[in-house]
N, CA, C, O and the ligand as a Tripos MOL2 file, in Angstrom:
@<TRIPOS>MOLECULE
protein
  277   275    70     0     0
PROTEIN
NO_CHARGES

@<TRIPOS>ATOM
      1 N          -5.5600  -51.2030  -13.5200 N.3       1 MET1
      2 CA         -6.7800  -51.0500  -12.7870 C.3       1 MET1
      3 C          -7.0260  -49.5900  -12.5990 C.2       1 MET1
      4 O          -6.1730  -48.9080  -12.0310 O.2       1 MET1
      5 N          -8.0910  -49.0880  -13.0190 N.am      2 THR2
      6 CA         -8.3960  -47.6470  -12.7660 C.3       2 THR2
      7 C          -9.6270  -47.5560  -11.8720 C.2       2 THR2
      8 O         -10.5680  -48.3420  -11.9760 O.2       2 THR2
      9 N          -9.5790  -46.5920  -11.0160 N.am      3 ILE3
     10 CA        -10.7750  -46.3610  -10.1360 C.3       3 ILE3
     11 C         -11.4460  -45.1290  -10.6850 C.2       3 ILE3
     12 O         -10.8470  -44.0560  -10.7460 O.2       3 ILE3
     13 N         -12.6120  -45.2760  -11.0600 N.am      4 THR4
     14 CA        -13.3660  -44.1130  -11.5480 C.3       4 THR4
     15 C         -14.1100  -43.4170  -10.4590 C.2       4 THR4
     16 O         -14.5530  -44.0480   -9.4990 O.2       4 THR4
     17 N         -14.2530  -42.1540  -10.5890 N.am      5 GLY5
     18 CA        -15.0040  -41.4180   -9.6090 C.3       5 GLY5
     19 C         -14.1840  -40.8640   -8.5200 C.2       5 GLY5
     20 O         -14.6930  -40.0510   -7.7480 O.2       5 GLY5
     21 N         -12.8960  -41.2520   -8.3840 N.am      6 LEU6
     22 CA        -12.0470  -40.7010   -7.3550 C.3       6 LEU6
     23 C         -11.0520  -39.6800   -7.7940 C.2       6 LEU6
     24 O         -10.3190  -39.1270   -6.9750 O.2       6 LEU6
     25 N         -11.0130  -39.4220   -9.0510 N.am      7 THR7
     26 CA        -10.0360  -38.4280   -9.6050 C.3       7 THR7
     27 C         -10.5970  -37.0170   -9.2090 C.2       7 THR7
     28 O         -11.7990  -36.7760   -9.3140 O.2       7 THR7
     29 N          -9.7600  -36.1570   -8.7850 N.am      8 PRO8
     30 CA        -10.3000  -34.7790   -8.4440 C.3       8 PRO8
     31 C         -10.7440  -34.0340   -9.6930 C.2       8 PRO8
     32 O         -10.0660  -34.0470  -10.7200 O.2       8 PRO8
     33 N         -11.8460  -33.4130   -9.5860 N.am      9 SER9
     34 CA        -12.4050  -32.6950  -10.7480 C.3       9 SER9
     35 C         -12.2300  -31.1850  -10.5670 C.2       9 SER9
     36 O         -12.3370  -30.4530  -11.5510 O.2       9 SER9
     37 N         -11.9700  -30.6920   -9.3710 N.am     10 ALA10
     38 CA        -11.7530  -29.2780   -9.1480 C.3      10 ALA10
     39 C         -10.3560  -28.8540   -9.4950 C.2      10 ALA10
     40 O          -9.4150  -29.6060   -9.2430 O.2      10 ALA10
     41 N         -10.1770  -27.7000  -10.0540 N.am     11 ARG11
     42 CA         -8.8780  -27.2250  -10.4470 C.3      11 ARG11
     43 C          -8.5270  -26.0100   -9.4750 C.2      11 ARG11
     44 O          -9.4240  -25.2360   -9.1420 O.2      11 ARG11
     45 N          -7.3110  -25.8570   -9.0540 N.am     12 PRO12
     46 CA         -6.9660  -24.7560   -8.2700 C.3      12 PRO12
     47 C          -7.1510  -23.4280   -8.9220 C.2      12 PRO12
     48 O          -7.0080  -23.3560  -10.1420 O.2      12 PRO12
     49 N          -7.4500  -22.3930   -8.2400 N.am     13 ILE13
     50 CA         -7.7250  -21.0700   -8.7490 C.3      13 ILE13
     51 C          -6.3300  -20.4230   -8.8240 C.2      13 ILE13
     52 O          -5.5430  -20.5650   -7.8880 O.2      13 ILE13
     53 N          -6.0260  -19.7470   -9.8760 N.am     14 THR14
     54 CA         -4.8100  -18.9640   -9.9710 C.3      14 THR14
     55 C          -5.1100  -17.5060   -9.6850 C.2      14 THR14
     56 O          -5.9830  -16.9290  -10.3330 O.2      14 THR14
     57 N          -4.4270  -16.8980   -8.7500 N.am     15 ILE15
     58 CA         -4.6160  -15.5240   -8.3650 C.3      15 ILE15
     59 C          -3.3730  -14.7460   -8.8470 C.2      15 ILE15
     60 O          -2.2560  -15.0300   -8.4150 O.2      15 ILE15
     61 N          -3.5810  -13.7470   -9.7600 N.am     16 PRO16
     62 CA         -2.4790  -12.9810  -10.2730 C.3      16 PRO16
     63 C          -1.7740  -12.1650   -9.1500 C.2      16 PRO16
     64 O          -2.4310  -11.6490   -8.2470 O.2      16 PRO16
     65 N          -0.5460  -12.0710   -9.2210 N.am     17 VAL17
     66 CA          0.2460  -11.3380   -8.2240 C.3      17 VAL17
     67 C          -0.2340   -9.8690   -8.1860 C.2      17 VAL17
     68 O          -0.2560   -9.2780   -7.1060 O.2      17 VAL17
     69 N          -0.5900   -9.3060   -9.2440 N.am     18 ARG18
     70 CA         -1.0630   -7.9700   -9.3430 C.3      18 ARG18
     71 C          -2.3210   -7.7000   -8.5380 C.2      18 ARG18
     72 O          -2.5240   -6.5830   -8.0630 O.2      18 ARG18
     73 N          -3.1520   -8.6930   -8.3800 N.am     19 GLU19
     74 CA         -4.3400   -8.5830   -7.5460 C.3      19 GLU19
     75 C          -4.0400   -8.8560   -6.0700 C.2      19 GLU19
     76 O          -4.6880   -8.2520   -5.2160 O.2      19 GLU19
     77 N          -3.1530   -9.6790   -5.7480 N.am     20 ILE20
     78 CA         -2.8560  -10.0390   -4.3630 C.3      20 ILE20
     79 C          -1.8710   -9.1370   -3.7270 C.2      20 ILE20
     80 O          -1.8250   -9.0830   -2.4980 O.2      20 ILE20
     81 N          -1.0760   -8.4220   -4.4640 N.am     21 LEU21
     82 CA         -0.0410   -7.6600   -3.8910 C.3      21 LEU21
     83 C          -0.5310   -6.4750   -2.9680 C.2      21 LEU21
     84 O           0.0570   -6.2310   -1.9150 O.2      21 LEU21
     85 N          -1.5720   -5.7810   -3.3710 N.am     22 PRO22
     86 CA         -1.9900   -4.6700   -2.4120 C.3      22 PRO22
     87 C          -2.5600   -5.3030   -1.0690 C.2      22 PRO22
     88 O          -2.3850   -4.7040   -0.0080 O.2      22 PRO22
     89 N          -3.1620   -6.3700   -1.1090 N.am     23 TRP23
     90 CA         -3.6730   -7.0330    0.1210 C.3      23 TRP23
     91 C          -2.5170   -7.5730    0.9370 C.2      23 TRP23
     92 O          -2.5830   -7.5850    2.1660 O.2      23 TRP23
     93 N          -1.3990   -8.0460    0.2430 N.am     24 ALA24
     94 CA         -0.3060   -8.6100    0.9980 C.3      24 ALA24
     95 C           0.4100   -7.4450    1.6860 C.2      24 ALA24
     96 O           0.8650   -7.5740    2.8230 O.2      24 ALA24
     97 N           0.5110   -6.2580    0.9580 N.am     25 ILE25
     98 CA          1.1600   -5.1060    1.5670 C.3      25 ILE25
     99 C           0.3420   -4.5980    2.7760 C.2      25 ILE25
    100 O           0.9130   -4.2510    3.8100 O.2      25 ILE25
    101 N          -0.9720   -4.5600    2.6380 N.am     26 LEU26
    102 CA         -1.8450   -4.0990    3.7730 C.3      26 LEU26
    103 C          -1.7530   -5.1180    4.9180 C.2      26 LEU26
    104 O          -1.7740   -4.6880    6.0710 O.2      26 LEU26
    105 N          -1.6570   -6.3800    4.6970 N.am     27 GLY27
    106 CA         -1.5030   -7.3020    5.6900 C.3      27 GLY27
    107 C          -0.1870   -7.1650    6.3580 C.2      27 GLY27
    108 O          -0.1110   -7.2810    7.5820 O.2      27 GLY27
    109 N           0.8640   -6.9210    5.6160 N.am     28 GLY28
    110 CA          2.2350   -6.8320    6.2200 C.3      28 GLY28
    111 C           2.2690   -5.5310    7.0910 C.2      28 GLY28
    112 O           2.8670   -5.5490    8.1670 O.2      28 GLY28
    113 N           1.6410   -4.4100    6.6480 N.am     29 LEU29
    114 CA          1.5760   -3.2550    7.4250 C.3      29 LEU29
    115 C           0.8420   -3.4330    8.7610 C.2      29 LEU29
    116 O           1.3010   -2.9890    9.8130 O.2      29 LEU29
    117 N          -0.2770   -4.0780    8.6790 N.am     30 LEU30
    118 CA         -1.0230   -4.4190    9.8550 C.3      30 LEU30
    119 C          -0.2670   -5.2900   10.8560 C.2      30 LEU30
    120 O          -0.3470   -5.0710   12.0650 O.2      30 LEU30
    121 N           0.4610   -6.2700   10.3500 N.am     31 LEU31
    122 CA          1.2420   -7.1740   11.1200 C.3      31 LEU31
    123 C           2.3990   -6.3240   11.7740 C.2      31 LEU31
    124 O           2.6760   -6.4790   12.9630 O.2      31 LEU31
    125 N           3.0320   -5.4720   11.0190 N.am     32 MET32
    126 CA          4.0700   -4.6560   11.6100 C.3      32 MET32
    127 C           3.5740   -3.6980   12.6630 C.2      32 MET32
    128 O           4.2710   -3.4110   13.6370 O.2      32 MET32
    129 N           2.3750   -3.2070   12.4670 N.am     33 LEU33
    130 CA          1.7830   -2.3840   13.5040 C.3      33 LEU33
    131 C           1.4920   -3.2140   14.7920 C.2      33 LEU33
    132 O           1.7210   -2.7390   15.9050 O.2      33 LEU33
    133 N           1.0060   -4.4030   14.6230 N.am     34 ALA34
    134 CA          0.7520   -5.2410   15.7610 C.3      34 ALA34
    135 C           2.0330   -5.6400   16.4810 C.2      34 ALA34
    136 O           2.0710   -5.7060   17.7100 O.2      34 ALA34
    137 N           3.0710   -5.9030   15.7140 N.am     35 ILE35
    138 CA          4.3420   -6.2500   16.3240 C.3      35 ILE35
    139 C           4.8810   -5.0020   17.1110 C.2      35 ILE35
    140 O           5.4560   -5.1430   18.1900 O.2      35 ILE35
    141 N           4.6820   -3.8220   16.5540 N.am     36 TYR36
    142 CA          5.1590   -2.5770   17.2920 C.3      36 TYR36
    143 C           4.4030   -2.5310   18.6200 C.2      36 TYR36
    144 O           5.0210   -2.3380   19.6670 O.2      36 TYR36
    145 N           3.0550   -2.7070   18.5980 N.am     37 PHE37
    146 CA          2.3210   -2.5560   19.8470 C.3      37 PHE37
    147 C           2.6640   -3.6730   20.8500 C.2      37 PHE37
    148 O           2.6620   -3.4620   22.0630 O.2      37 PHE37
    149 N           2.9490   -4.8320   20.3230 N.am     38 VAL38
    150 CA          3.3270   -5.9190   21.2150 C.3      38 VAL38
    151 C           4.7740   -5.7410   21.7440 C.2      38 VAL38
    152 O           5.0580   -6.0090   22.9120 O.2      38 VAL38
    153 N           5.6520   -5.2960   20.8740 N.am     39 GLY39
    154 CA          7.0460   -5.3910   21.2650 C.3      39 GLY39
    155 C           7.7130   -4.0540   21.7220 C.2      39 GLY39
    156 O           8.6710   -4.0730   22.4940 O.2      39 GLY39
    157 N           7.1950   -2.9140   21.2390 N.am     40 ALA40
    158 CA          7.9030   -1.7190   21.5250 C.3      40 ALA40
    159 C           7.1330   -0.6220   22.2060 C.2      40 ALA40
    160 O           7.6540    0.4600   22.4790 O.2      40 ALA40
    161 N           5.8730   -0.9220   22.4780 N.am     41 GLU41
    162 CA          4.9930    0.0990   23.0610 C.3      41 GLU41
    163 C           5.1620    0.1860   24.5620 C.2      41 GLU41
    164 O           4.2760   -0.1890   25.3300 O.2      41 GLU41
    165 N           6.3220    0.6880   24.9650 N.am     42 GLN42
    166 CA          6.5370    0.9170   26.4190 C.3      42 GLN42
    167 C           7.7000    1.7910   26.5370 C.2      42 GLN42
    168 O           8.5350    1.8640   25.6350 O.2      42 GLN42
    169 N           7.7820    2.4790   27.6600 N.am     43 GLY43
    170 CA          8.9410    3.2940   27.9550 C.3      43 GLY43
    171 C           9.1520    4.4800   26.9130 C.2      43 GLY43
    172 O           8.2160    5.2020   26.5700 O.2      43 GLY43
    173 N          10.3560    4.6160   26.4700 N.am     44 ALA44
    174 CA         10.7010    5.7790   25.6030 C.3      44 ALA44
    175 C          10.0550    5.6730   24.2250 C.2      44 ALA44
    176 O           9.8560    6.7140   23.5990 O.2      44 ALA44
    177 N           9.7150    4.5000   23.7080 N.am     45 THR45
    178 CA          9.1530    4.3000   22.4100 C.3      45 THR45
    179 C           7.6690    4.2870   22.3860 C.2      45 THR45
    180 O           7.0660    4.0570   21.3380 O.2      45 THR45
    181 N           7.0520    4.5320   23.5260 N.am     46 SER46
    182 CA          5.5520    4.4300   23.5960 C.3      46 SER46
    183 C           4.8790    5.6500   23.0220 C.2      46 SER46
    184 O           5.3680    6.7680   23.1830 O.2      46 SER46
    185 N           3.7460    5.4450   22.3430 N.am     47 ILE47
    186 CA          2.9350    6.4810   21.8180 C.3      47 ILE47
    187 C           1.8870    6.9090   22.8700 C.2      47 ILE47
    188 O           1.6790    8.1040   23.0830 O.2      47 ILE47
    189 N           1.2740    6.0000   23.4790 N.am     48 PHE48
    190 CA          0.2070    6.2530   24.4740 C.3      48 PHE48
    191 C           0.8870    6.3610   25.8820 C.2      48 PHE48
    192 O           1.8560    5.6730   26.2020 O.2      48 PHE48
    193 N           0.3230    7.2350   26.6470 N.am     49 ARG49
    194 CA          0.8620    7.3710   28.0650 C.3      49 ARG49
    195 C           0.2250    6.2520   28.8440 C.2      49 ARG49
    196 O          -0.8470    5.7170   28.5590 O.2      49 ARG49
    197 N           1.0170    5.9570   29.8750 N.am     50 GLY50
    198 CA          0.5760    4.9460   30.8290 C.3      50 GLY50
    199 C           0.8840    3.5380   30.3470 C.2      50 GLY50
    200 O           1.5200    3.3800   29.3050 O.2      50 GLY50
    201 N           0.4610    2.5300   31.0560 N.am     51 MET51
    202 CA          0.7440    1.1200   30.8020 C.3      51 MET51
    203 C          -0.3340    0.3690   30.2120 C.2      51 MET51
    204 O          -0.2820   -0.8600   30.1940 O.2      51 MET51
    205 N          -1.3810    1.0540   29.6910 N.am     52 TYR52
    206 CA         -2.6210    0.3530   29.2680 C.3      52 TYR52
    207 C          -2.3140   -0.5830   28.1100 C.2      52 TYR52
    208 O          -2.7240   -1.7430   28.1440 O.2      52 TYR52
    209 N          -1.6130   -0.1220   27.0980 N.am     53 VAL53
    210 CA         -1.3510   -0.9410   25.9490 C.3      53 VAL53
    211 C          -0.3310   -2.0540   26.3300 C.2      53 VAL53
    212 O          -0.4360   -3.1700   25.8210 O.2      53 VAL53
    213 N           0.5700   -1.7850   27.1440 N.am     54 HIS54
    214 CA          1.5310   -2.7820   27.6060 C.3      54 HIS54
    215 C           0.8090   -3.8740   28.3410 C.2      54 HIS54
    216 O           1.0720   -5.0490   28.0850 O.2      54 HIS54
    217 N          -0.0700   -3.5550   29.2230 N.am     55 GLU55
    218 CA         -0.8230   -4.5630   29.9670 C.3      55 GLU55
    219 C          -1.7610   -5.2850   29.0950 C.2      55 GLU55
    220 O          -2.0130   -6.4650   29.3360 O.2      55 GLU55
    221 N          -2.3280   -4.6370   28.0450 N.am     56 PHE56
    222 CA         -3.2790   -5.3550   27.1910 C.3      56 PHE56
    223 C          -2.6090   -6.4200   26.3350 C.2      56 PHE56
    224 O          -3.2210   -7.4420   26.0230 O.2      56 PHE56
    225 N          -1.3090   -6.1820   25.9380 N.am     57 VAL57
    226 CA         -0.5700   -7.1370   25.0980 C.3      57 VAL57
    227 C           0.4430   -7.8720   25.8410 C.2      57 VAL57
    228 O           1.3260   -8.4820   25.2380 O.2      57 VAL57
    229 N           0.3720   -7.8530   27.1450 N.am     58 HIS58
    230 CA          1.4200   -8.3750   28.0090 C.3      58 HIS58
    231 C           1.6260   -9.9210   27.7230 C.2      58 HIS58
    232 O           2.7730  -10.3530   27.6110 O.2      58 HIS58
    233 N           0.6060  -10.7000   27.6130 N.am     59 ASP59
    234 CA          0.7550  -12.1330   27.3500 C.3      59 ASP59
    235 C           1.3500  -12.3370   25.9910 C.2      59 ASP59
    236 O           2.1050  -13.2900   25.7970 O.2      59 ASP59
    237 N           1.0430  -11.4770   25.0240 N.am     60 GLY60
    238 CA          1.6040  -11.6130   23.6330 C.3      60 GLY60
    239 C           3.1000  -11.3520   23.6860 C.2      60 GLY60
    240 O           3.8820  -11.9650   22.9600 O.2      60 GLY60
    241 N           3.4850  -10.4240   24.5660 N.am     61 ARG61
    242 CA          4.9470  -10.1360   24.6630 C.3      61 ARG61
    243 C           5.6480  -11.3260   25.1170 C.2      61 ARG61
    244 O           6.6830  -11.6600   24.5390 O.2      61 ARG61
    245 N           5.1730  -12.0280   26.1290 N.am     62 HIS62
    246 CA          5.8920  -13.2050   26.6760 C.3      62 HIS62
    247 C           5.7800  -14.3400   25.7090 C.2      62 HIS62
    248 O           6.7080  -15.1420   25.6090 O.2      62 HIS62
    249 N           4.6550  -14.4540   24.9650 N.am     63 LEU63
    250 CA          4.5180  -15.5270   24.0450 C.3      63 LEU63
    251 C           5.5190  -15.3600   22.8790 C.2      63 LEU63
    252 O           6.0790  -16.3620   22.4330 O.2      63 LEU63
    253 N           5.7670  -14.1300   22.3670 N.am     64 LEU64
    254 CA          6.7200  -13.9230   21.3320 C.3      64 LEU64
    255 C           8.1170  -13.7360   21.7850 C.2      64 LEU64
    256 O           8.9920  -13.5510   20.9390 O.2      64 LEU64
    257 N           8.4080  -13.7690   23.0810 N.am     65 GLY65
    258 CA          9.7140  -13.7710   23.5590 C.3      65 GLY65
    259 C          10.3100  -12.3300   23.6820 C.2      65 GLY65
    260 O          11.5320  -12.2030   23.7620 O.2      65 GLY65
    261 N           9.5270  -11.2950   23.6980 N.am     66 PHE66
    262 CA         10.0320   -9.9610   23.9220 C.3      66 PHE66
    263 C          10.4610   -9.8100   25.4000 C.2      66 PHE66
    264 O           9.7490  -10.3140   26.2690 O.2      66 PHE66
    265 N          11.5550   -9.1620   25.7180 N.am     67 PRO67
    266 CA         11.9130   -8.9460   27.0720 C.3      67 PRO67
    267 C          10.9330   -7.9550   27.7530 C.2      67 PRO67
    268 O          10.5660   -6.9310   27.1770 O.2      67 PRO67
    269 N          10.5340   -8.2870   28.9660 N.am     68 CYS68
    270 CA          9.4870   -7.4270   29.5680 C.3      68 CYS68
    271 C           9.8930   -6.9970   30.9790 C.2      68 CYS68
    272 O          10.1230   -5.8140   31.2300 O.2      68 CYS68
    273 N           9.9770   -7.9230   31.8630 N.am     69 HIS69
    274 CA         10.2770   -7.5500   33.2250 C.3      69 HIS69
    275 C          11.1870   -8.5810   33.9070 C.2      69 HIS69
    276 O          11.5410   -8.4150   35.0740 O.2      69 HIS69
    277 ZN          5.9200   -9.3240   31.3960 Zn       70 ZN70
@<TRIPOS>BOND
     1     1     2 1
     2     2     3 1
     3     3     4 2
     4     3     5 am
     5     5     6 1
     6     6     7 1
     7     7     8 2
     8     7     9 am
     9     9    10 1
    10    10    11 1
    11    11    12 2
    12    11    13 am
    13    13    14 1
    14    14    15 1
    15    15    16 2
    16    15    17 am
    17    17    18 1
    18    18    19 1
    19    19    20 2
    20    19    21 am
    21    21    22 1
    22    22    23 1
    23    23    24 2
    24    23    25 am
    25    25    26 1
    26    26    27 1
    27    27    28 2
    28    27    29 am
    29    29    30 1
    30    30    31 1
    31    31    32 2
    32    31    33 am
    33    33    34 1
    34    34    35 1
    35    35    36 2
    36    35    37 am
    37    37    38 1
    38    38    39 1
    39    39    40 2
    40    39    41 am
    41    41    42 1
    42    42    43 1
    43    43    44 2
    44    43    45 am
    45    45    46 1
    46    46    47 1
    47    47    48 2
    48    47    49 am
    49    49    50 1
    50    50    51 1
    51    51    52 2
    52    51    53 am
    53    53    54 1
    54    54    55 1
    55    55    56 2
    56    55    57 am
    57    57    58 1
    58    58    59 1
    59    59    60 2
    60    59    61 am
    61    61    62 1
    62    62    63 1
    63    63    64 2
    64    63    65 am
    65    65    66 1
    66    66    67 1
    67    67    68 2
    68    67    69 am
    69    69    70 1
    70    70    71 1
    71    71    72 2
    72    71    73 am
    73    73    74 1
    74    74    75 1
    75    75    76 2
    76    75    77 am
    77    77    78 1
    78    78    79 1
    79    79    80 2
    80    79    81 am
    81    81    82 1
    82    82    83 1
    83    83    84 2
    84    83    85 am
    85    85    86 1
    86    86    87 1
    87    87    88 2
    88    87    89 am
    89    89    90 1
    90    90    91 1
    91    91    92 2
    92    91    93 am
    93    93    94 1
    94    94    95 1
    95    95    96 2
    96    95    97 am
    97    97    98 1
    98    98    99 1
    99    99   100 2
   100    99   101 am
   101   101   102 1
   102   102   103 1
   103   103   104 2
   104   103   105 am
   105   105   106 1
   106   106   107 1
   107   107   108 2
   108   107   109 am
   109   109   110 1
   110   110   111 1
   111   111   112 2
   112   111   113 am
   113   113   114 1
   114   114   115 1
   115   115   116 2
   116   115   117 am
   117   117   118 1
   118   118   119 1
   119   119   120 2
   120   119   121 am
   121   121   122 1
   122   122   123 1
   123   123   124 2
   124   123   125 am
   125   125   126 1
   126   126   127 1
   127   127   128 2
   128   127   129 am
   129   129   130 1
   130   130   131 1
   131   131   132 2
   132   131   133 am
   133   133   134 1
   134   134   135 1
   135   135   136 2
   136   135   137 am
   137   137   138 1
   138   138   139 1
   139   139   140 2
   140   139   141 am
   141   141   142 1
   142   142   143 1
   143   143   144 2
   144   143   145 am
   145   145   146 1
   146   146   147 1
   147   147   148 2
   148   147   149 am
   149   149   150 1
   150   150   151 1
   151   151   152 2
   152   151   153 am
   153   153   154 1
   154   154   155 1
   155   155   156 2
   156   155   157 am
   157   157   158 1
   158   158   159 1
   159   159   160 2
   160   159   161 am
   161   161   162 1
   162   162   163 1
   163   163   164 2
   164   163   165 am
   165   165   166 1
   166   166   167 1
   167   167   168 2
   168   167   169 am
   169   169   170 1
   170   170   171 1
   171   171   172 2
   172   171   173 am
   173   173   174 1
   174   174   175 1
   175   175   176 2
   176   175   177 am
   177   177   178 1
   178   178   179 1
   179   179   180 2
   180   179   181 am
   181   181   182 1
   182   182   183 1
   183   183   184 2
   184   183   185 am
   185   185   186 1
   186   186   187 1
   187   187   188 2
   188   187   189 am
   189   189   190 1
   190   190   191 1
   191   191   192 2
   192   191   193 am
   193   193   194 1
   194   194   195 1
   195   195   196 2
   196   195   197 am
   197   197   198 1
   198   198   199 1
   199   199   200 2
   200   199   201 am
   201   201   202 1
   202   202   203 1
   203   203   204 2
   204   203   205 am
   205   205   206 1
   206   206   207 1
   207   207   208 2
   208   207   209 am
   209   209   210 1
   210   210   211 1
   211   211   212 2
   212   211   213 am
   213   213   214 1
   214   214   215 1
   215   215   216 2
   216   215   217 am
   217   217   218 1
   218   218   219 1
   219   219   220 2
   220   219   221 am
   221   221   222 1
   222   222   223 1
   223   223   224 2
   224   223   225 am
   225   225   226 1
   226   226   227 1
   227   227   228 2
   228   227   229 am
   229   229   230 1
   230   230   231 1
   231   231   232 2
   232   231   233 am
   233   233   234 1
   234   234   235 1
   235   235   236 2
   236   235   237 am
   237   237   238 1
   238   238   239 1
   239   239   240 2
   240   239   241 am
   241   241   242 1
   242   242   243 1
   243   243   244 2
   244   243   245 am
   245   245   246 1
   246   246   247 1
   247   247   248 2
   248   247   249 am
   249   249   250 1
   250   250   251 1
   251   251   252 2
   252   251   253 am
   253   253   254 1
   254   254   255 1
   255   255   256 2
   256   255   257 am
   257   257   258 1
   258   258   259 1
   259   259   260 2
   260   259   261 am
   261   261   262 1
   262   262   263 1
   263   263   264 2
   264   263   265 am
   265   265   266 1
   266   266   267 1
   267   267   268 2
   268   267   269 am
   269   269   270 1
   270   270   271 1
   271   271   272 2
   272   271   273 am
   273   273   274 1
   274   274   275 1
   275   275   276 2
@<TRIPOS>SUBSTRUCTURE
     1 MET1         2 RESIDUE 1 A MET
     2 THR2         6 RESIDUE 1 A THR
     3 ILE3        10 RESIDUE 1 A ILE
     4 THR4        14 RESIDUE 1 A THR
     5 GLY5        18 RESIDUE 1 A GLY
     6 LEU6        22 RESIDUE 1 A LEU
     7 THR7        26 RESIDUE 1 A THR
     8 PRO8        30 RESIDUE 1 A PRO
     9 SER9        34 RESIDUE 1 A SER
    10 ALA10       38 RESIDUE 1 A ALA
    11 ARG11       42 RESIDUE 1 A ARG
    12 PRO12       46 RESIDUE 1 A PRO
    13 ILE13       50 RESIDUE 1 A ILE
    14 THR14       54 RESIDUE 1 A THR
    15 ILE15       58 RESIDUE 1 A ILE
    16 PRO16       62 RESIDUE 1 A PRO
    17 VAL17       66 RESIDUE 1 A VAL
    18 ARG18       70 RESIDUE 1 A ARG
    19 GLU19       74 RESIDUE 1 A GLU
    20 ILE20       78 RESIDUE 1 A ILE
    21 LEU21       82 RESIDUE 1 A LEU
    22 PRO22       86 RESIDUE 1 A PRO
    23 TRP23       90 RESIDUE 1 A TRP
    24 ALA24       94 RESIDUE 1 A ALA
    25 ILE25       98 RESIDUE 1 A ILE
    26 LEU26      102 RESIDUE 1 A LEU
    27 GLY27      106 RESIDUE 1 A GLY
    28 GLY28      110 RESIDUE 1 A GLY
    29 LEU29      114 RESIDUE 1 A LEU
    30 LEU30      118 RESIDUE 1 A LEU
    31 LEU31      122 RESIDUE 1 A LEU
    32 MET32      126 RESIDUE 1 A MET
    33 LEU33      130 RESIDUE 1 A LEU
    34 ALA34      134 RESIDUE 1 A ALA
    35 ILE35      138 RESIDUE 1 A ILE
    36 TYR36      142 RESIDUE 1 A TYR
    37 PHE37      146 RESIDUE 1 A PHE
    38 VAL38      150 RESIDUE 1 A VAL
    39 GLY39      154 RESIDUE 1 A GLY
    40 ALA40      158 RESIDUE 1 A ALA
    41 GLU41      162 RESIDUE 1 A GLU
    42 GLN42      166 RESIDUE 1 A GLN
    43 GLY43      170 RESIDUE 1 A GLY
    44 ALA44      174 RESIDUE 1 A ALA
    45 THR45      178 RESIDUE 1 A THR
    46 SER46      182 RESIDUE 1 A SER
    47 ILE47      186 RESIDUE 1 A ILE
    48 PHE48      190 RESIDUE 1 A PHE
    49 ARG49      194 RESIDUE 1 A ARG
    50 GLY50      198 RESIDUE 1 A GLY
    51 MET51      202 RESIDUE 1 A MET
    52 TYR52      206 RESIDUE 1 A TYR
    53 VAL53      210 RESIDUE 1 A VAL
    54 HIS54      214 RESIDUE 1 A HIS
    55 GLU55      218 RESIDUE 1 A GLU
    56 PHE56      222 RESIDUE 1 A PHE
    57 VAL57      226 RESIDUE 1 A VAL
    58 HIS58      230 RESIDUE 1 A HIS
    59 ASP59      234 RESIDUE 1 A ASP
    60 GLY60      238 RESIDUE 1 A GLY
    61 ARG61      242 RESIDUE 1 A ARG
    62 HIS62      246 RESIDUE 1 A HIS
    63 LEU63      250 RESIDUE 1 A LEU
    64 LEU64      254 RESIDUE 1 A LEU
    65 GLY65      258 RESIDUE 1 A GLY
    66 PHE66      262 RESIDUE 1 A PHE
    67 PRO67      266 RESIDUE 1 A PRO
    68 CYS68      270 RESIDUE 1 A CYS
    69 HIS69      274 RESIDUE 1 A HIS
    70 ZN70       277 GROUP 0 **** ****
């Protein structure tokens, strides 16, 4: 018994690694920058003076399990 009309007709798109690699690297760098600001932007490793960045990402620190206070 065959059911006609229910077979998928769309085929998945293949993306070559050469085209996606620069975007993957950019995304990785942006994620590493975000992790820095969430996890290490305070005290001796801070770039910006004051606690503004720390307070801005404070909930993210606790969500990701970074020690805080
Ligand atoms: Zn905290």
